[in-house]
Structure formats: C-alpha cells, structure tokens
C-alpha positions in Angstrom: 9.2 32.6 95.8 8.4 35.7 93.1 11.4 34.8 91.9 11.0 30.8 91.0 7.6 31.4 89.8 9.2 34.1 87.1 11.5 31.7 86.1 9.2 28.7 85.6 6.6 30.9 83.4 9.8 31.9 81.1 10.9 27.8 80.6 7.0 27.2 79.9 7.3 30.2 77.4 10.5 28.9 75.4 8.4 25.5 74.8 5.5 26.7 73.6 7.7 29.2 71.0 10.0 26.0 69.7 6.0 24.2 69.2 5.1 27.1 66.9 8.1 27.7 65.1 7.9 23.9 64.2 4.4 23.9 63.3 5.0 27.2 60.7 7.7 25.3 59.4 5.3 22.3 58.5 2.8 24.1 57.2 5.6 25.3 54.8 6.7 21.9 54.3 3.2 20.9 53.5 2.4 23.7 51.3 5.6 23.8 49.3 4.9 20.0 49.2 1.5 20.1 47.8 1.8 23.7 45.7 4.0 22.5 42.9 4.4 19.2 40.7 6.1 18.2 37.7 4.3 16.7 34.5 6.4 14.6 32.3 6.9 14.5 29.0 4.7 12.0 27.7 1.7 13.1 29.7 -0.9 16.1 31.1 -2.3 16.7 34.2 -5.8 17.1 34.5 -6.8 19.5 37.6 -10.2 19.5 40.1 -11.2 22.0 42.1 -13.6 20.7 45.1 -13.7 17.7 42.4 -14.8 20.1 39.2 -12.5 20.0 36.2 -11.0 23.4 35.5 -7.8 22.9 33.6 -5.0 20.8 31.9 -1.5 21.1 32.9 1.3 21.0 30.2 4.9 18.6 30.8 7.0 20.6 33.3 6.5 22.8 36.5 3.5 23.6 37.4 1.3 25.4 40.9 -2.1 24.5 42.4 -3.9 25.2 45.5 -2.6 23.1 48.4 -4.4 21.7 50.9 -6.2 19.0 49.2 -8.4 22.1 47.3 -7.0 21.1 43.6 -6.6 17.6 42.8 -4.1 16.6 40.2 -4.7 13.3 37.9 -1.4 12.7 35.2 -3.1 11.2 32.1 -0.3 9.5 29.5 -1.2 11.3 26.1 1.4 10.2 24.0 1.5 6.1 25.6 -1.0 4.1 22.5 -2.5 1.5 24.4 -3.5 -2.1 23.1 -6.9 -4.4 23.6 -6.6 -8.0 22.4 -9.5 -10.1 21.4 -10.1 -13.7 21.3 -6.6 -13.9 22.9 -4.1 -12.7 25.4 0.0 -11.6 25.5 1.2 -13.1 28.7 4.7 -11.7 27.6 5.4 -9.8 24.8 9.3 -10.1 23.7 11.6 -12.1 20.9 9.3 -15.3 21.6 6.1 -13.9 22.7 3.9 -16.1 25.2 0.7 -16.4 25.1 -2.5 -17.4 27.5 -3.5 -21.4 26.6 -6.8 -20.6 27.9 -9.7 -20.1 25.1 -11.2 -16.6 24.7 -14.3 -18.4 22.1 -17.1 -16.0 23.8 -15.0 -13.3 22.1 -13.5 -14.8 18.8 -16.1 -17.1 17.5 -18.2 -14.9 14.8 -21.4 -15.8 12.4 -20.5 -15.0 8.4 -22.9 -13.5 6.2 -23.3 -17.0 4.4 -23.8 -18.9 8.1 -20.6 -19.8 8.5 -18.5 -19.9 11.4 -15.2 -18.0 11.9 -12.5 -17.9 14.7 -11.7 -14.1 14.6 -8.7 -12.7 16.3 -7.8 -9.3 16.8 -6.3 -6.0 18.2 -7.3 -2.5 19.0 -4.5 0.3 19.6 -5.8 3.7 20.8 -4.0 6.8 22.7 -6.0 9.5 24.8 -6.3 12.4 22.7 -8.8 14.3 25.5 -7.9 13.5 29.1 -11.0 15.5 30.4 -13.6 13.5 28.2 -11.1 10.3 29.5 -11.5 10.7 32.9 -14.9 12.5 33.1 -17.5 11.4 30.4 -17.3 7.5 30.5 -17.1 5.5 34.1 -15.2 2.5 32.5 -13.4 3.7 28.6 -11.8 0.6 28.4 -14.6 -1.8 28.6 -16.5 0.8 27.3 -14.0 0.0 24.2 -14.1 -3.4 24.0 -17.8 -4.1 24.1 -18.1 -1.2 21.2 -15.4 -2.6 19.3 -16.7 -6.1 19.4 -20.2 -5.1 18.4 -18.8 -3.5 15.7 -16.5 -6.5 14.6 -19.6 -8.8 14.5 -21.4 -6.4 12.5 -18.9 -6.0 10.1 -18.2 -9.9 9.8 -21.8 -10.4 9.7 -21.7 -9.0 6.3 -19.2 -11.2 4.6 -18.7 -14.1 3.9 -16.4 -16.7 5.6 -14.0 -16.6 2.1 -14.1 -12.9 2.6 -13.1 -12.9 6.4 -10.8 -15.6 6.3 -8.5 -15.1 2.9 -10.4 -12.1 0.7 -10.9 -9.0 2.6 -9.2 -9.1 5.7 -7.6 -5.6 5.7 -11.3 -4.1 4.2 -12.8 -5.4 7.7 -10.1 -4.3 9.6 -10.2 -0.6 8.3 -14.1 -0.7 8.6 -14.1 -1.5 11.8 -11.3 1.1 12.8 -13.6 3.9 10.6 -16.9 2.7 12.8 -15.6 2.3 16.1 -13.8 5.7 15.8 -17.7 7.2 14.8 -19.1 5.6 17.7 -16.8 6.2 20.5 -16.5 10.2 19.2 -20.0 9.7 19.9 -19.7 9.0 23.5 -17.2 11.6 24.0 -14.9 9.1 25.4 -11.4 11.3 24.4 -10.2 8.1 22.7 -8.1 8.0 18.9 -8.0 4.8 17.3 -4.8 4.3 16.1 -5.7 1.0 14.3 -7.1 -2.4 14.3 -5.4 -5.3 13.0 -7.1 -8.5 12.2 -4.3 -10.7 14.1 -5.5 -14.1 13.3 -8.5 -15.5 11.1 -9.4 -19.4 10.8 -12.3 -21.6 10.9 -13.1 -23.4 13.9 -10.7 -26.2 15.1 -13.1 -28.8 14.1 -13.6 -27.8 10.6 -10.1 -26.7 9.9 -8.5 -29.4 8.2 -11.0 -29.6 5.7 -11.2 -26.1 5.2 -7.0 -26.2 4.4 -7.8 -28.9 1.9 -10.7 -26.8 0.4 -8.3 -23.4 0.5 -5.5 -25.8 -1.1 -7.4 -27.0 -4.2 -8.6 -23.5 -4.6 -4.6 -22.1 -4.6 -4.5 -24.8 -6.9 -7.1 -23.8 -9.4 -5.6 -20.2 -9.1 -2.1 -21.6 -9.7 -3.1 -23.6 -13.2 -5.5 -20.7 -13.9 -2.7 -18.2 -13.7 -0.4 -20.4 -15.5 -2.7 -21.0 -18.4 -3.6 -17.2 -18.9 0.6 -16.4 -18.9 0.1 -19.0 -21.8 -2.5 -17.7 -23.2 -0.7 -13.7 -23.0 2.3 -15.3 -24.6 0.9 -17.8 -27.4 -1.8 -15.1 -28.4 0.1 -11.8 -28.8 3.3 -13.8 -30.7 0.6 -15.2 -33.3 -1.0 -11.8 -33.6 2.7 -10.5 -34.1 3.3 -12.9 -36.7 0.0 -12.4 -38.6 0.5 -8.8 -38.6 3.9 -8.8 -40.1 2.7 -11.4 -42.8 -0.1 -9.1 -43.7 2.8 -6.1 -43.7 4.9 -8.1 -46.0 1.8 -8.9 -48.5 1.3 -5.6 -48.7 4.3 -4.1 -49.1 5.1 -6.8 -52.0 1.8 -5.9 -53.7 2.5 -2.1 -53.6 6.0 -2.9 -54.7 4.7 -5.2 -57.6 2.1 -2.1 -58.4 5.1 0.9 -58.3 7.1 -1.6 -60.3 4.4 -2.1 -62.8 3.2 1.2 -63.0 7.1 2.3 -63.5 7.3 -0.1 -66.2 4.1 1.2 -67.8 5.5 4.9 -67.5 8.9 3.9 -69.1 7.3 2.1 -71.7 5.0 5.0 -72.6 7.9 7.5 -72.4 10.0 5.5 -74.6 7.0 4.7 -77.2 6.5 9.0 -76.9 10.1 9.2 -77.9 10.3 6.6 -80.5 6.9 8.2 -82.0 8.5 12.1 -82.6 12.3 10.5 -83.4 11.8 7.0 -84.5 15.6 7.1 -86.3 17.2 8.4 -83.2 15.2 6.1 -80.8 15.3 2.8 -82.6 19.3 3.4 -83.1 19.4 4.0 -79.6 17.7 0.9 -78.6 19.9 -0.9 -80.5 23.1 0.2 -79.3 21.9 -0.4 -75.7 21.0 -3.8 -77.2 24.2 -4.2 -78.5 25.5 -3.0 -75.2 24.1 -5.8 -73.3 24.8 -8.7 -75.6 28.1 -8.3 -77.3 29.9 -8.6 -73.7 28.4 -12.4 -73.5 29.1 -13.4 -77.0 32.4 -15.5 -77.2 33.2 -14.4 -81.4 31.7 -12.4 -82.6 31.6 -11.5 -86.8 30.5 -8.3 -88.6 28.8 -8.6 -91.9 28.6 -6.0 -94.4 25.7 -6.6 -96.2 27.3 -5.0 -99.1 29.5 -7.2 -99.7 29.5 -11.5 -99.9 32.3 -11.9 -97.4 32.6 -11.6 -93.8 35.2 -8.6 -93.2 38.9 -9.8 -92.2 40.2 -6.5 -91.0 38.5 -7.0 -87.3 39.5 -9.9 -85.0 36.8 -8.6 -82.1 37.7 -11.9 -80.2 40.4 -11.7 -79.2 41.8 -10.1 -76.2 38.0 -9.3 -75.1 37.8 -6.6 -77.6 
C-alpha cells in the first residue's frame, strides 16, 4: 500500500511542474510581446505610464514596461490631413466624385457690402506636437473645423463680394491661414496648418446668372480699356518720337546754318585782313582763283591785250580743251 501511495504522489507532482513551466513560458511570451514595439518612419509613439504622459518614442524598435503599465499611442506626424468645408469628396482620383448633398450652413457667408457668397475651402494640416495633439484638446478635428469656419467668416465679412469672388481670393486664404494658426497655437492643439485653399467661390445659385452677366460685362469693359491703353501707348510714344526728331532736326539745321554763317564771316574777315595788308598779291590770287573756276566752263576763250587793237592770233585756247 505504501508503494502505491508513493506512485500516486509522484504522478501528481509531474502535472504541477508542467503547469508551472507553462505559466512561466506564457508570462515570458506576454512580457516579450508587450515590452517591445516598433514605430514606423512616418509616425512617433506617445508613452503614458499609469495614464500620465511620459515620453515620445522615435521610429524604430523601442521598449516599454509591459503588463499595461506603459500605454503606447502611435501618432502619424508626417501625414497631411485635410478638412473640407462647403463640400465633401466621396472618392478622389482622376475623376473625383463629390457628394451631392448641400452644405449651405458652412458655405453661405455674408460679405462686407451685405451680399452673399457661396464659399468652399480646404484646410490642410499636420501634427507637429503629438503630446499636445492627444491631451490638450478633446477633439482636435472638431475644434479646427469650428475655428476655421469662424475665422473664414470673419475675413470674408471684411471684404466686398467682388473681392471675395474675383479679386482677393489668395489674400483671403493667406490671411485666414495666419489667423487660424495663431488661434490653434493659443489653444495648444499641436497642429500646424500647411495651407488653406479657397476651392470654389460663387454667388448663390438664384442670382448666379445675373452675377455672371455683370462679371462678363466688367471683363468686356476691362478688355476694351486695355485695348485703348495699348493703342494709346503705341500712338503717343510714336508721336512724341516724331516731334522730338523734328525738333532735333530743326536744332541741327539751325546750328549748321549758324556755323556756316560764322565760318563764312570768319573767312571773309580773314580775306579782308589779308587783302588789307597785301592788296596786290591778294587781288591777283583772287583773280586767278576765279579764273580757275570760270574758264573751264567757257567754250571759246579770247585773250585781248589792252595795248593792241586786235585779238591775239597766236593762241587758240578753245581747241582740245586747252
């Protein structure tokens, strides 16, 4: 009987050892599974210890205290998120599909000149501070939508309907982006605004045809005005150039005439001074110079000696061009 009892005790000890070993292995597996984790390149890990924020984990393999002591929340900090106002995109792609539902409660706005505009815009943002993004504001997306709508209405309300629809759309988007970023920083949302784009700005549907006619008339007026200015810019400089050229030609002609007159006067004075100091030589030189100019143009030439009564028969100066 004693031997039988010993065998039973041994048989009972073997299952207990196996159970204990299995528990140890299970605990080790759970430990390894819960203490090591991987963070992808486009995200970071936010660690909470007993619910309190502790640290940020960078991309790669990381360690945390297992068994629920440390809680991991992964936040994508490289992704750019988008919030749409006044419309909704159902499927993006080559042919984007938009929702047929109207969102007039977001899009209809009152402008500064008491007109109404249908404004659709997009806000793109990313997470710059994961801890603030997770713990400072209960619902960041809803807060961003409310603040963006409030700021856009404020900026649009300071401008006329023409400025909102046609003239200053880029300026409105830029100013809204600056104010929205400042407001979100005050709330410590941990969000960075990438850009705000006014997607589509139109007058309300009932008055859209009339507005388009007015806009077309304004464009036609601007076109005619630009063409007139273009013609003006071509004609006026050309006329001014011609007038300037005429004036310069007249001034040049006057200067030439004055210079020539001064030259003739100086030459006459010099000739007179020369003649006054040597009358005979100057008289003979002037006579010879004049003869050189006149004689080649005379067909028949006769030399007459004042001491004789007849023409000299010895020289025939009219033959052979001599």
